[in-house]
C-alpha positions in Angstrom: -5.6 1.8 10.0 -2.8 -0.5 10.6 -0.5 -2.3 8.1 0.2 -5.9 8.9 3.1 -6.6 6.4 2.5 -9.8 4.5 -0.8 -10.2 6.3 -2.3 -7.1 4.7 -3.9 -4.3 6.5 -6.9 -3.6 8.8 -8.9 -0.4 9.4 -11.8 0.6 11.5 -14.2 3.2 9.9 -16.1 6.0 11.6 -19.1 3.7 12.3 -16.8 1.1 14.1 -16.8 -1.4 11.3 -13.7 -3.4 10.7 -12.3 -3.7 7.2 -9.3 -6.0 6.1 -7.4 -6.3 2.9 -4.9 -9.0 1.9 -1.4 -8.0 0.9 -0.8 -8.1 -2.8 1.5 -11.1 -3.4 4.8 -10.0 -4.8 8.4 -10.9 -4.8 9.8 -8.4 -2.2 13.0 -6.7 -3.2 13.1 -4.0 -0.5 10.5 -2.9 2.1 11.7 0.6 2.4 8.9 3.1 1.8 6.1 0.4 1.7 4.1 1.9 4.6 4.3 5.3 3.1 3.3 4.1 -0.3 0.3 2.2 1.3 -0.8 5.4 3.1 -0.5 7.5 -0.1 -2.6 4.9 -2.0 -5.3 4.9 0.8 -5.3 8.7 0.9 -5.6 9.1 -2.8 -8.5 6.7 -3.1 -10.2 8.3 -0.1 -9.9 11.7 -1.6 -11.4 10.3 -4.8 -14.4 9.2 -2.8 -13.6 5.5 -2.2 -15.0 3.7 0.9 -12.7 2.0 3.3 -12.5 -1.4 1.6 -11.6 0.2 -1.8 -9.2 2.6 -0.3 -7.4 -0.2 1.6 -7.1 -2.2 -1.6 -5.7 0.8 -3.4 -3.1 1.2 -0.6 -2.2 -2.5 -0.9 -1.7 -2.2 -4.7 0.4 0.9 -4.3 2.6 -0.6 -1.6 3.2 -3.6 -3.9 4.8 -1.4 -6.5 7.3 -0.1 -4.0 8.1 -3.6 -2.6 9.2 -4.9 -6.0 11.9 -2.2 -6.5 15.2 -1.4 -5.0 14.8 2.4 -5.4 11.1 2.9 -4.5 10.0 3.1 -8.2 10.8 1.0 -11.3 11.9 4.1 -13.2 14.6 4.8 -10.6 15.7 1.1 -10.8 16.2 1.4 -14.6 18.4 4.4 -14.0 20.4 2.8 -11.3 19.7 5.7 -9.0 20.7 5.4 -5.4 
């Protein structure tokens, strides 16, 4: 699995099939933590039984939530936490 920034992400499954997902279009505030958030989204979906395409999409959605905040989560932005 490899993230490609604004170009989404790509992964190869155990059978050697390539899977790609587009990035979720958002207004980027800060990229800090986006890769970690992507991986968490993929891992969570995979542990729930998702196949590679669905897991990648979940990762892209999760990364998008981090990209739109200054403090990695909207709740922390609301509190002004550093």
